[in-house]
LUMPA-944611 format. One record per residue: x, y, z of N, C-alpha, C in turn. Coordinates in pm, whole numbers. Example, Ala and Ser with C-alpha at 12.3 -4.5 7.8 and 13.67 -1.06 7.14 Angstrom:
BEGIN
    nc1    nc2    nc3   cac1   cac2   cac3    cc1    cc2    cc3
   1319   -569    780   1230   -450    780   1320   -330    780
   1285   -225    708   1367   -106    714   1290      3    787
//
This chain:
BEGIN
    nc1    nc2    nc3   cac1   cac2   cac3    cc1    cc2    cc3
  -1170   4632  -7298  -1253   4631  -7178  -1339   4757  -7167
  -1296   4867  -7229  -1369   4992  -7215  -1469   5016  -7329
  -1467   4930  -7430  -1551   4957  -7547  -1699   4936  -7517
  -1732   4832  -7442  -1872   4803  -7415  -1940   4913  -7334
  -1883   4958  -7222  -1947   5068  -7148  -1963   5194  -7231
  -1863   5226  -7314  -1871   5345  -7399  -1985   5332  -7498
  -1998   5211  -7557  -2105   5188  -7653  -2242   5199  -7587
  -2257   5142  -7468  -2384   5150  -7396  -2418   5295  -7361
  -2319   5371  -7319  -2341   5512  -7287  -2385   5589  -7410
  -2323   5559  -7525  -2360   5625  -7649  -2505   5595  -7686
  -2545   5468  -7669  -2682   5430  -7702  -2783   5498  -7609
  -2749   5509  -7481  -2837   5576  -7387  -2853   5724  -7422
  -2745   5788  -7458  -2751   5929  -7497  -2834   5946  -7623
  -2818   5853  -7718  -2893   5860  -7843  -3042   5845  -7817
  -3079   5747  -7735  -3219   5726  -7704  -3279   5845  -7631
  -3203   5904  -7540  -3251   6019  -7465  -3270   6140  -7556
  -3180   6159  -7653  -3191   6273  -7742  -3310   6261  -7835
  -3353   6136  -7861  -3466   6115  -7950  -3599   6109  -7876
  -3592   6116  -7745  -3711   6096  -7663  -3822   6193  -7698
  -3788   6321  -7716  -3890   6422  -7739  -3896   6466  -7884
  -3824   6400  -7972  -3815   6450  -8109  -3937   6408  -8191
  -4014   6507  -8235  -4123   6486  -8329  -4218   6375  -8286
  -4268   6384  -8164  -4369   6291  -8117  -4501   6327  -8183
  -4559   6232  -8258  -4677   6261  -8339  -4788   6162  -8308
  -4911   6212  -8299  -5028   6128  -8288  -5141   6195  -8366
  -5244   6120  -8401  -5346   6177  -8488  -5483   6117  -8459
  -5586   6183  -8514  -5723   6137  -8504  -5791   6169  -8638
  -5876   6080  -8685  -5949   6102  -8809  -6098   6106  -8780
  -6173   6167  -8873  -6318   6176  -8858  -6381   6038  -8884
  -6507   6020  -8846  -6571   5888  -8861  -6563   5830  -9002
  -6574   5915  -9106  -6565   5861  -9243  -6424   5871  -9301
  -6327   5907  -9215  -6184   5910  -9250  -6146   6024  -9346
  -6236   6120  -9370  -6205   6226  -9466  -6121   6336  -9406
  -6140   6368  -9277  -6065   6474  -9212  -5971   6415  -9107
  -5851   6468  -9101  -5751   6416  -9009  -5680   6531  -8939
  -5662   6518  -8808  -5585   6613  -8728  -5462   6540  -8677
  -5348   6600  -8699  -5222   6540  -8655  -5156   6632  -8554
  -5135   6582  -8433  -5069   6660  -8328  -4923   6618  -8319
  -4837   6718  -8300  -4694   6690  -8290  -4632   6773  -8179
  -4550   6708  -8099  -4469   6776  -7999  -4326   6775  -8052
  -4272   6893  -8082  -4141   6902  -8145  -4031   6871  -8046
  -3906   6872  -8095  -3793   6834  -8011  -3772   6927  -7893
  -3820   7052  -7901  -3806   7142  -7786  -3934   7149  -7703
  -4028   7057  -7728  -4148   7050  -7647  -4255   7151  -7682
  -4258   7197  -7808  -4361   7292  -7853  -4476   7216  -7916
  -4598   7248  -7875  -4716   7184  -7931  -4748   7243  -8068
  -4780   7155  -8163  -4821   7199  -8296  -4919   7099  -8354
  -4988   7140  -8460  -5088   7052  -8520  -5094   7077  -8670
  -5150   6980  -8742  -5177   6993  -8885  -5317   6937  -8911
  -5379   6982  -9022  -5512   6936  -9059  -5510   6895  -9205
  -5571   6778  -9234  -5577   6726  -9370  -5722   6694  -9405
  -5757   6720  -9532  -5888   6683  -9586  -5862   6592  -9705
  -5882   6461  -9685  -5845   6366  -9790  -5694   6373  -9812
  -5654   6397  -9935  -5511   6410  -9968  -5463   6555  -9962
  -5552   6647  -9930  -5518   6790  -9930  -5479   6836  -9789
  -5367   6906  -9780  -5327   6967  -9654  -5401   7099  -9638
  -5481   7109  -9533  -5560   7230  -9510  -5484   7328  -9421
  -5430   7277  -9310  -5349   7357  -9220  -5212   7291  -9208
  -5108   7363  -9245  -4973   7311  -9227  -4933   7322  -9080
  -4814   7270  -9047  -4773   7268  -8907  -4786   7406  -8845
  -4866   7415  -8740  -4897   7543  -8675  -4879   7529  -8524
  -4818   7629  -8464  -4788   7625  -8322  -4910   7658  -8238
  -4905   7617  -8111  -5013   7643  -8016  -4952   7692  -7886
  -5022   7782  -7815  -4972   7827  -7687  -5032   7958  -7642
  -4986   8006  -7525  -5039   8128  -7463  -4926   8210  -7402
  -4950   8340  -7393  -4868   8430  -7312  -4954   8476  -7194
  -4892   8479  -7075  -4964   8517  -6954  -4903   8643  -6892
  -4981   8709  -6810  -4931   8821  -6732  -4865   8768  -6606
  -4742   8814  -6581  -4666   8778  -6460  -4646   8627  -6446
  -4634   8557  -6558  -4607   8413  -6556  -4542   8374  -6687
  -4465   8267  -6683  -4400   8218  -6804  -4505   8172  -6905
  -4479   8186  -7033  -4577   8146  -7134  -4592   7995  -7144
  -4704   7952  -7199  -4721   7814  -7241  -4667   7806  -7383
  -4545   7757  -7396  -4484   7747  -7528  -4406   7619  -7539
  -4275   7628  -7526  -4191   7508  -7536  -4173   7445  -7398
  -4109   7326  -7400  -4076   7259  -7275  -4182   7162  -7226
  -4279   7126  -7310  -4382   7032  -7270  -4340   6888  -7300
  -4397   6797  -7229  -4387   6655  -7258  -4526   6595  -7252
  -4551   6490  -7330  -4680   6423  -7329  -4682   6323  -7215
  -4777   6340  -7123  -4788   6248  -7010  -4905   6151  -7027
  -4984   6169  -7130  -5095   6078  -7154  -5180   6125  -7271
  -5265   6037  -7321  -5359   6072  -7428  -5478   5979  -7421
  -5592   6028  -7469  -5715   5949  -7472  -5785   5971  -7605
  -5859   5872  -7648  -5944   5886  -7766  -6083   5834  -7732
  -6182   5892  -7794  -6318   5841  -7779  -6403   5886  -7896
  -6517   5824  -7911  -6611   5855  -8018  -6745   5895  -7957
  -6804   6000  -8010  -6933   6048  -7962  -7030   6050  -8079
  -7148   5996  -8059  -7255   6004  -8158  -7386   6027  -8083
  -7442   6145  -8105  -7564   6184  -8037  -7637   6283  -8125
  -7753   6325  -8081  -7828   6427  -8155  -7891   6522  -8056
  -7913   6645  -8101  -7980   6743  -8018  -8071   6828  -8105
  -8167   6891  -8041  -8270   6965  -8113  -8239   7114  -8110
  -8243   7175  -8228  -8219   7319  -8240  -8347   7396  -8210
  -8336   7510  -8142  -8456   7593  -8118  -8505   7660  -8245
  -8414   7681  -8340  -8452   7734  -8472  -8340   7698  -8569
  -8366   7717  -8699  -8263   7689  -8798  -8315   7605  -8913
  -8224   7557  -8996  -8261   7486  -9117  -8312   7345  -9090
  -8268   7285  -8980  -8312   7150  -8948  -8340   7139  -8799
  -8432   7050  -8765  -8473   7038  -8625  -8372   6959  -8544
  -8327   6846  -8598  -8233   6760  -8527  -8093   6777  -8586
  -7995   6784  -8498  -7855   6795  -8540  -7780   6673  -8489
  -7708   6609  -8579  -7628   6493  -8542  -7490   6539  -8497
  -7451   6501  -8379  -7321   6536  -8323  -7235   6410  -8321
  -7154   6392  -8425  -7079   6268  -8443  -6932   6303  -8471
  -6843   6262  -8382  -6702   6295  -8400  -6614   6195  -8327
  -6487   6192  -8367  -6383   6121  -8294  -6296   6224  -8224
  -6259   6196  -8102  -6188   6293  -8018  -6054   6239  -7972
  -5955   6328  -7972  -5822   6299  -7920  -5791   6401  -7811
  -5756   6354  -7692  -5719   6442  -7581  -5571   6423  -7552
  -5494   6530  -7567  -5351   6527  -7540  -5326   6590  -7404
  -5259   6517  -7316  -5229   6565  -7181  -5082   6604  -7175
  -5056   6733  -7154  -4921   6787  -7153  -4881   6832  -7014
  -4751   6827  -6988  -4697   6878  -6863  -4558   6935  -6889
  -4530   7049  -6827  -4398   7108  -6842  -4292   7019  -6777
  -4176   7007  -6843  -4068   6925  -6789  -4002   6989  -6667
  -4003   7121  -6663  -3938   7192  -6553  -4042   7250  -6457
  -4000   7274  -6334  -4087   7334  -6233  -4138   7470  -6283
  -4264   7501  -6258  -4358   7435  -6164  -4438   7321  -6226
  -4395   7268  -6342  -4460   7151  -6403  -4610   7173  -6427
  -4640   7287  -6488  -4780   7317  -6517  -4837   7219  -6620
  -4967   7201  -6616  -5034   7103  -6701  -5130   7171  -6798
  -5143   7112  -6915  -5233   7164  -7019  -5288   7047  -7098
  -5420   7043  -7114  -5485   6945  -7200  -5533   7013  -7327
  -5521   6944  -7439  -5574   6995  -7566  -5669   6890  -7622
  -5792   6933  -7649  -5895   6845  -7703  -5908   6871  -7853
  -5895   6767  -7934  -5915   6775  -8078  -6037   6691  -8115
  -6125   6748  -8197  -6242   6674  -8244  -6244   6676  -8396
  -6254   6557  -8455  -6259   6544  -8600  -6399   6501  -8642
  -6467   6589  -8712  -6599   6561  -8768  -6583   6532  -8918
  -6688   6478  -8977  -6684   6454  -9121  -6690   6583  -9202
  -6743   6691  -9141  -6755   6817  -9213  -6672   6929  -9151
  -6577   6895  -9065  -6491   6999  -9007  -6414   6945  -8888
  -6339   7034  -8825  -6261   6996  -8706  -6272   7107  -8603
  -6239   7074  -8480  -6236   7175  -8374  -6135   7136  -8269
  -6091   7234  -8191  -6003   7203  -8077  -6023   7308  -7969
  -5987   7270  -7846  -5996   7363  -7735  -5887   7331  -7634
  -5850   7433  -7558  -5750   7418  -7453  -5820   7399  -7318
  -5757   7324  -7231  -5803   7312  -7093  -5682   7334  -7001
  -5681   7449  -6933  -5575   7480  -6837  -5613   7420  -6702
  -5537   7323  -6657  -5570   7253  -6533  -5526   7333  -6411
  -5583   7297  -6297  -5547   7364  -6172  -5399   7345  -6143
  -5334   7454  -6100  -5192   7451  -6069  -5173   7484  -5922
  -5077   7420  -5860  -5050   7445  -5718  -5012   7591  -5695
  -5081   7655  -5601  -5049   7792  -5564  -5099   7897  -5660
  -5177   7860  -5761  -5228   7956  -5859  -5380   7945  -5863
  -5450   8054  -5833  -5596   8051  -5835  -5655   8110  -5962
  -5572   8184  -6040  -5620   8242  -6165  -5501   8286  -6249
  -5526   8303  -6379  -5424   8354  -6471  -5488   8459  -6560
  -5407   8550  -6607  -5452   8652  -6702  -5384   8624  -6835
  -5462   8591  -6936  -5409   8561  -7068  -5385   8692  -7143
  -5260   8715  -7181  -5225   8836  -7256  -5233   8814  -7407
  -5209   8692  -7451  -5210   8663  -7594  -5228   8513  -7615
  -5310   8478  -7711  -5319   8339  -7754  -5239   8325  -7882
  -5150   8228  -7885  -5056   8214  -7997  -5092   8100  -8091
  -5218   8066  -8096  -5262   7963  -8190  -5243   8012  -8333
  -5178   7931  -8414  -5155   7965  -8554  -5242   7880  -8645
  -5278   7938  -8761  -5344   7865  -8869  -5259   7888  -8994
  -5160   7801  -9013  -5067   7814  -9125  -5133   7756  -9250
  -5180   7844  -9336  -5255   7800  -9454  -5163   7739  -9559
  -5221   7657  -9645  -5142   7586  -9745  -5144   7654  -9881
  -5208   7770  -9891  -5213   7841 -10017  -5265   7981 -10000
  -5255   8060 -10104  -5304   8198 -10102  -5450   8197 -10145
  -5538   8156 -10054  -5678   8132 -10087  -5754   8262 -10113
  -5864   8250 -10183  -5962   8359 -10192  -6034   8369 -10058
  -6045   8491 -10006  -6103   8509  -9872  -6212   8615  -9875
  -6313   8593  -9790  -6418   8691  -9766  -6402   8737  -9622
  -6376   8867  -9603  -6337   8914  -9470  -6387   9056  -9444
  -6394   9088  -9313  -6420   9224  -9268  -6310   9262  -9170
  -6279   9391  -9157  -6168   9431  -9069  -6194   9399  -8923
  -6088   9384  -8847  -6097   9345  -8706  -6142   9458  -8616
  -6261   9503  -8637  -6322   9607  -8555  -6377   9541  -8429
  -6329   9580  -8314  -6368   9514  -8189  -6507   9553  -8142
  -6567   9656  -8202  -6692   9709  -8151  -6815   9667  -8231
  -6802   9657  -8362  -6918   9621  -8443  -6875   9526  -8555
  -6977   9458  -8612  -6955   9370  -8727  -7024   9425  -8851
  -7069   9550  -8844  -7148   9606  -8953  -7059   9660  -9063
  -6997   9570  -9137  -6912   9607  -9251  -6949   9523  -9371
  -6933   9580  -9489  -6946   9501  -9611  -6824   9411  -9623
  -6845   9288  -9666  -6734   9193  -9680  -6649   9227  -9802
  -6518   9210  -9782  -6422   9226  -9890  -6387   9089  -9948
  -6359   9084 -10077  -6317   8961 -10143  -6179   8982 -10203
  -6079   8918 -10142  -5941   8930 -10190  -5869   8798 -10165
  -5746   8790 -10213  -5658   8682 -10174  -5611   8707 -10030
  -5569   8600  -9962  -5517   8616  -9825  -5403   8717  -9824
  -5315   8708  -9924  -5198   8797  -9928  -5235   8942  -9952
  -5361   8968  -9992  -5405   9104 -10023  -5490   9164  -9911
  -5510   9091  -9803  -5589   9145  -9693  -5516   9264  -9631
  -5584   9377  -9624  -5526   9498  -9565  -5634   9566  -9482
  -5653   9514  -9361  -5755   9571  -9273  -5718   9710  -9227
  -5587   9741  -9223  -5545   9873  -9178  -5592   9982  -9273
  -5614   9948  -9399  -5661  10047  -9496  -5806  10086  -9469
  -5875  10008  -9385  -6015  10036  -9355  -6032  10125  -9232
  -5923  10180  -9181  -5931  10259  -9057  -6023  10380  -9070
  -6033  10436  -9187  -6115  10556  -9206  -6254  10523  -9260
  -6291  10398  -9253  -6424  10360  -9302  -6530  10426  -9214
  -6636  10480  -9273  -6737  10551  -9192  -6807  10463  -9091
  -6811  10332  -9114  -6878  10243  -9019  -6783  10190  -8912
  -6657  10226  -8917  -6560  10172  -8823  -6580  10236  -8686
  -6624  10156  -8591  -6653  10209  -8458  -6525  10235  -8380
  -6426  10148  -8397  -6300  10167  -8327  -6212  10260  -8410
  -6157  10360  -8347  -6081  10460  -8422  -5943  10410  -8461
  -5898  10300  -8397  -5764  10252  -8429  -5761  10099  -8424
  -5720  10035  -8533  -5700   9891  -8537  -5550   9867  -8524
  -5505   9804  -8415  -5361   9793  -8391  -5290   9694  -8482
  -5363   9602  -8543  -5300   9499  -8625  -5379   9481  -8754
  -5310   9424  -8854  -5380   9383  -8976  -5458   9257  -8941
  -5581   9275  -8896  -5658   9164  -8841  -5800   9165  -8897
  -5862   9046  -8893  -5999   9031  -8943  -6086   8969  -8835
  -6214   9002  -8838  -6309   8939  -8749  -6346   8800  -8802
  -6388   8715  -8712  -6442   8586  -8754  -6595   8595  -8752
  -6663   8515  -8833  -6604   8412  -8919  -6539   8472  -9043
  -6426   8414  -9080  -6361   8448  -9205  -6364   8322  -9291
  -6409   8339  -9415  -6431   8225  -9504  -6334   8230  -9621
  -6289   8113  -9664  -6191   8104  -9772  -6229   7993  -9869
  -6176   8003  -9990  -6193   7897 -10090  -6057   7865 -10150
  -6019   7737 -10145  -5891   7694 -10200  -5902   7679 -10352
  -5788   7658 -10417  -5787   7639 -10562  -5864   7514 -10602
  -5868   7416 -10512  -5941   7291 -10542  -6091   7305 -10523
  -6136   7420 -10470  -6279   7442 -10447  -6324   7411 -10307
  -6232   7370 -10218  -6267   7343 -10079  -6291   7474 -10006
  -6401   7483  -9934  -6433   7604  -9859  -6398   7584  -9712
  -6332   7685  -9655  -6290   7684  -9515  -6353   7803  -9445
  -6392   7782  -9319  -6444   7892  -9240  -6391   7879  -9098
  -6331   7985  -9047  -6269   7986  -8914  -6357   8067  -8819
  -6395   8003  -8709  -6480   8072  -8611  -6457   8010  -8474
  -6532   8056  -8376  -6515   8014  -8238  -6650   7969  -8182
  -6645   7903  -8066  -6768   7857  -8003  -6748   7851  -7853
  -6860   7857  -7780  -6860   7839  -7634  -6760   7932  -7565
  -6775   8061  -7587  -6686   8159  -7524  -6735   8187  -7382
  -6700   8097  -7291  -6735   8114  -7151  -6618   8178  -7078
  -6635   8302  -7031  -6527   8376  -6963  -6403   8385  -7050
  -6423   8416  -7177  -6310   8424  -7271  -6338   8528  -7376
  -6233   8588  -7428  -6247   8696  -7526  -6285   8642  -7663
  -6349   8727  -7743  -6379   8691  -7880  -6251   8683  -7963
  -6255   8602  -8066  -6135   8577  -8148  -6126   8674  -8265
  -6013   8739  -8275  -5979   8821  -8391  -5851   8766  -8450
  -5846   8749  -8580  -5733   8683  -8644  -5637   8784  -8706
  -5515   8782  -8657  -5410   8863  -8717  -5363   8795  -8846
  -5348   8874  -8950  -5307   8821  -9079  -5162   8860  -9104
  -5077   8760  -9118  -4935   8783  -9144  -4908   8748  -9289
  -4919   8846  -9378  -4903   8820  -9521  -4757   8811  -9561
  -4664   8848  -9473  -4521   8842  -9505  -4461   8706  -9472
  -4521   8632  -9380  -4470   8502  -9339  -4527   8397  -9432
  -4463   8377  -9545  -4516   8285  -9645  -4404   8223  -9725
  -4432   8108  -9782  -4341   8040  -9873  -4417   8020 -10002
  -4371   8081 -10111  -4447   8078 -10234  -4575   8156 -10215
  -4689   8089 -10231  -4817   8156 -10214  -4876   8131 -10076
  -4795   8080  -9986  -4842   8047  -9852  -4860   8171  -9768
  -4967   8181  -9694  -4985   8289  -9599  -5021   8234  -9462
  -4997   8308  -9359  -5030   8261  -9225  -5138   8349  -9165
  -5237   8285  -9107  -5336   8357  -9029  -5324   8303  -8888
  -5298   8389  -8791  -5281   8338  -8654  -5375   8412  -8560
  -5417   8339  -8456  -5508   8395  -8357  -5431   8489  -8267
  -5450   8617  -8287  -5370   8717  -8217  -5435   8762  -8087
  -5567   8777  -8089  -5633   8838  -7974  -5723   8742  -7898
  -5733   8612  -7945  -5821   8511  -7894  -5882   8532  -7762
//
């Protein structure tokens, strides 16, 4: 008589434990060459991966923020909704190599909410183009909060290899440096502290300015940069050459 209720309870517990485990959704570019895969891990941490054809460009990388006088945006999220749409339009450049620019992409919008109070909300927009990808965060209005101070952006770019990179040190004041050509694992911006052109007297991290460009062993070229910095800091990428598996290196957005 007691076996059936016990079995039902076991099944309910099993289903509940799997509820948040590795929830994955994805979006591909119009010609299917580029793919962005979003995953919410079992502890509610947002992460993403990027693929170009059969090549993994960005391995699983975490996303989030640290705030002043507030809990970070890290773990504890649940997906409360998602949307997809396709945009195809053109706009005219005031100058450049071509007059008309085609803006064609598929978009995935992930709507997140914290499971625990105060149940803050965060949207992440992913756009997959045929020649690249992009994403942005949208912090929604929260009850009783009129503003936040971002202390750190924890967006990671977990690279899939020790690529050849063209970089300049993370000087916050100027970009007037000759580019260095090294492997990711050989980037040492701290060694450039005494460079005569270095405007900032102290670089706190082994970091590089964007755009930073790389070439994989297969010949694929990658370039990391930012856009539409409205009321937001410029992006400087901290290079973590010790966090690697084999020839893997991690570049994460430290000062975003």
